[in-house]
C-alpha positions as CSV (number, residue, x, y, z in Angstrom):
1,M,0.0,0.0,0.0
2,N,2.8,2.4,0.8
3,T,4.4,1.8,-2.6
4,T,1.0,2.4,-4.3
5,K,0.6,5.7,-2.4
6,I,4.1,6.9,-3.2
7,L,3.5,6.2,-6.9
8,A,0.3,8.3,-6.8
9,Y,2.1,11.2,-5.1
10,L,4.7,11.0,-7.9
11,G,1.9,11.1,-10.4
12,L,0.6,14.3,-8.7
13,L,4.1,15.7,-8.8
14,A,4.1,15.1,-12.6
15,A,0.8,16.9,-13.0
16,V,2.0,19.9,-11.0
17,L,5.4,20.2,-12.6
18,V,4.2,19.6,-16.2
19,G,1.1,21.8,-15.5
20,V,3.2,24.7,-14.2
21,G,5.7,24.2,-17.1
22,E,2.9,24.1,-19.7
23,Y,1.4,27.2,-18.2
24,F,4.7,29.1,-18.6
25,L,4.9,27.8,-22.2
26,H,1.4,28.7,-23.3
27,Y,-0.3,31.2,-21.1
28,S,-0.9,34.9,-21.8
29,E,-4.0,37.1,-21.6
30,N,-4.3,36.5,-25.3
31,V,-4.2,32.7,-25.3
32,L,-7.9,32.3,-26.3
33,T,-8.2,35.2,-28.7
34,H,-5.0,34.4,-30.6
35,S,-5.2,30.6,-30.7
36,K,-5.0,30.3,-34.5
37,D,-1.7,29.4,-36.1
38,Y,0.2,29.4,-32.8
39,Q,0.0,33.2,-32.6
40,F,-0.6,33.2,-28.9
41,F,3.2,32.5,-28.6
42,K,3.9,36.1,-29.6
43,F,2.6,37.1,-26.2
44,V,4.7,34.6,-24.1
45,L,8.0,35.9,-22.7
46,G,11.1,34.2,-24.1
47,R,12.3,33.3,-20.6
48,N,8.9,31.7,-19.8
49,L,9.4,29.4,-22.8
50,S,12.7,28.2,-21.3
51,I,11.3,27.9,-17.8
52,G,8.3,26.0,-19.0
53,H,10.3,23.7,-21.2
54,F,12.6,22.5,-18.5
55,L,9.8,22.2,-15.9
56,S,7.8,20.1,-18.3
57,V,10.7,17.9,-19.3
58,I,11.7,17.3,-15.7
59,G,8.2,16.5,-14.5
60,L,6.9,14.3,-17.4
61,P,8.7,11.0,-16.4
62,F,6.8,11.0,-13.1
63,Y,3.6,10.4,-15.1
64,F,4.9,6.9,-15.7
65,A,4.9,6.4,-11.9
66,G,1.4,7.7,-11.7
67,Y,0.2,5.0,-14.2
68,L,2.0,2.3,-12.2
69,H,-0.2,3.5,-9.4
70,I,-3.3,3.1,-11.5
71,Y,-2.1,-0.4,-12.6
72,R,-1.7,-1.5,-9.0
73,M,-5.2,-0.2,-8.2
74,L,-6.7,-2.2,-11.0
75,R,-4.8,-5.4,-11.2
76,S,-6.7,-7.3,-8.5
77,G,-9.7,-7.1,-10.8
78,G,-7.9,-8.5,-13.8
79,E,-4.3,-8.5,-14.8
80,G,-5.0,-8.1,-18.5
81,L,-7.0,-5.0,-18.3
82,A,-4.7,-3.5,-15.7
83,R,-1.7,-4.1,-18.0
84,A,-3.6,-2.6,-20.9
85,V,-4.2,0.6,-19.0
86,L,-0.6,0.7,-18.0
87,A,0.7,0.2,-21.5
88,I,-1.7,2.7,-23.0
89,G,-0.7,5.2,-20.3
90,F,2.9,4.8,-21.0
91,V,2.3,5.3,-24.8
92,A,0.2,8.4,-24.1
93,F,2.9,10.1,-22.1
94,A,5.7,9.0,-24.4
95,V,3.8,10.8,-27.2
96,G,3.0,13.7,-24.9
97,G,6.7,14.0,-23.9
98,I,7.7,14.4,-27.6
99,W,5.0,17.1,-28.1
100,I,5.7,19.1,-24.9
101,G,9.4,19.1,-25.7
102,S,8.7,20.7,-29.1
103,R,6.8,23.7,-27.8
104,V,9.8,25.9,-27.1
105,T,10.8,25.4,-30.7
106,I,7.5,26.5,-32.2
107,G,7.2,29.3,-29.7
108,T,10.6,30.7,-30.6
109,L,9.7,30.3,-34.3
110,I,6.5,32.3,-33.9
111,Q,8.4,35.0,-32.1
112,Q,11.0,35.2,-34.9
113,Q,8.4,35.4,-37.7
114,A,9.4,39.0,-38.6
115,N,13.0,37.8,-39.3
116,L,12.0,35.1,-41.8
117,T,10.6,35.2,-45.3
118,P,6.9,34.4,-45.5
119,E,7.7,31.2,-47.5
120,T,10.3,30.0,-45.0
121,F,8.0,30.7,-42.0
122,Q,5.1,28.9,-43.6
123,L,7.3,25.9,-44.5
124,L,8.6,25.6,-40.9
125,T,5.1,26.0,-39.3
126,N,3.6,23.5,-41.7
127,T,6.4,21.0,-41.0
128,Y,5.8,21.5,-37.2
129,T,2.1,21.0,-37.6
130,A,2.5,17.8,-39.6
131,H,5.1,16.3,-37.4
132,H,4.5,17.6,-33.8
133,E,1.1,19.2,-33.5
134,V,-0.5,16.1,-34.8
135,L,0.8,14.3,-31.7
136,V,-1.5,16.2,-29.4
137,Q,-4.5,15.0,-31.5
138,A,-3.1,11.5,-31.3
139,L,-2.7,11.9,-27.5
140,R,-6.4,12.7,-27.1
141,V,-7.4,9.6,-29.0
142,I,-5.0,7.5,-26.9
143,I,-6.5,9.0,-23.7
144,L,-10.0,8.1,-25.0
145,L,-8.9,4.5,-25.5
146,L,-7.3,4.4,-22.1
147,S,-10.4,5.8,-20.5
148,V,-12.6,3.1,-22.1
149,V,-10.3,0.3,-20.8
150,F,-10.1,2.0,-17.4
151,V,-13.9,2.1,-17.1
152,V,-14.3,-1.5,-18.2
153,A,-11.7,-2.6,-15.7
154,I,-13.5,-0.9,-12.8
155,L,-17.0,-2.1,-13.9
156,R,-15.8,-5.7,-13.9
157,G,-15.2,-5.3,-10.2
158,G,-12.5,-6.7,-7.9
159,T,-10.3,-3.6,-8.1
160,Y,-9.4,-1.2,-5.3
161,Y,-11.9,1.3,-6.8
162,R,-15.5,1.8,-6.0
163,K,-17.7,1.8,-9.1
164,W,-18.3,5.5,-9.1
165,M,-14.6,6.0,-10.0
166,V,-15.7,5.5,-13.6
167,F,-16.9,9.1,-13.6
168,F,-13.3,10.2,-13.0
169,N,-11.9,8.7,-16.1
170,P,-9.3,10.9,-17.9
171,I,-11.3,11.7,-21.1
172,L,-14.4,12.8,-19.2
173,I,-12.4,15.0,-16.8
174,L,-10.5,16.5,-19.8
175,L,-13.8,17.4,-21.6
176,L,-15.1,19.0,-18.4
177,V,-11.9,21.1,-18.1
178,F,-12.1,22.2,-21.7
179,S,-15.8,23.1,-21.2
180,T,-14.7,25.9,-18.8
181,I,-13.6,27.8,-21.9
182,F,-17.3,28.3,-22.8
183,I,-18.9,28.1,-19.3
184,A,-16.5,30.4,-17.5
185,P,-13.8,31.7,-19.8
186,F,-12.2,33.8,-17.1
187,I,-11.3,30.4,-15.5
188,G,-11.0,28.5,-18.7
189,K,-8.2,30.6,-20.1
190,H,-6.1,29.4,-17.2
191,L,-7.1,25.8,-17.2
192,A,-7.4,25.1,-21.0
193,P,-3.6,25.5,-21.7
194,I,-2.8,22.9,-19.1
195,A,-6.0,20.7,-19.4
196,M,-4.3,17.3,-19.6
197,N,-2.4,18.0,-16.4
198,V,-5.5,19.3,-14.6
199,A,-7.3,16.2,-15.6
200,H,-4.6,13.9,-14.3
201,F,-4.2,15.9,-11.1
202,I,-7.9,15.2,-10.4
203,L,-7.5,11.5,-11.5
204,F,-4.6,10.8,-9.2
205,S,-6.2,12.7,-6.3
206,M,-9.4,10.8,-6.6
207,S,-7.4,7.5,-6.9
208,L,-5.6,8.3,-3.6
209,Y,-9.0,9.0,-2.0
210,Q,-10.3,5.7,-3.3
211,L,-7.2,4.0,-1.8
212,S,-8.0,5.6,1.6
213,L,-11.5,4.2,1.3
214,F,-10.3,0.8,0.6
215,E,-7.9,0.9,3.5
216,K,-10.8,1.9,5.8
217,R,-12.9,-1.0,4.5
218,G,-10.0,-3.4,5.1
């Protein structure tokens, strides 16, 4: 149980470090109004790009510990599904790590737009979109698949989770975080740039809570 708890706390550490890093990388008051073609990067300080890059890169490996926690919470209900969640989680954050590591490059490119010919700038941004921005779309699909397996594993029973944990699957939390853009944009502008990290902070927090409930039952 202690190992399982420690892994969850490391997952929370990942969500905080990468979340703060991504906030440095992406946030400005214009993040929602200048979202097209990466133009919001024009309003991010150069030093914030560097700070955000290194915080994100340092924090991201701890996400793997977080998914080891999820695996340990699920495996008593069925080793196969638990391993599937673990494997998909590892793939998700391997892909996410490549993407987050590329943000300082596209941010710097946008800020240097005036020093490049229009043709060169367009070529570089198109190349980035085709090879790196596509990864964040892939990540969302992977998280959707992970969430489906996560829900099925819990509904089958025998895990450390109570059944209502299915409502705290990553894709549902992610959608709720993104919905703040429309429901409460004054909050959404802060949450949307770091939505994946907010979703996982909630996921790991609720998982720890579920573990405490299991210990009380035991």
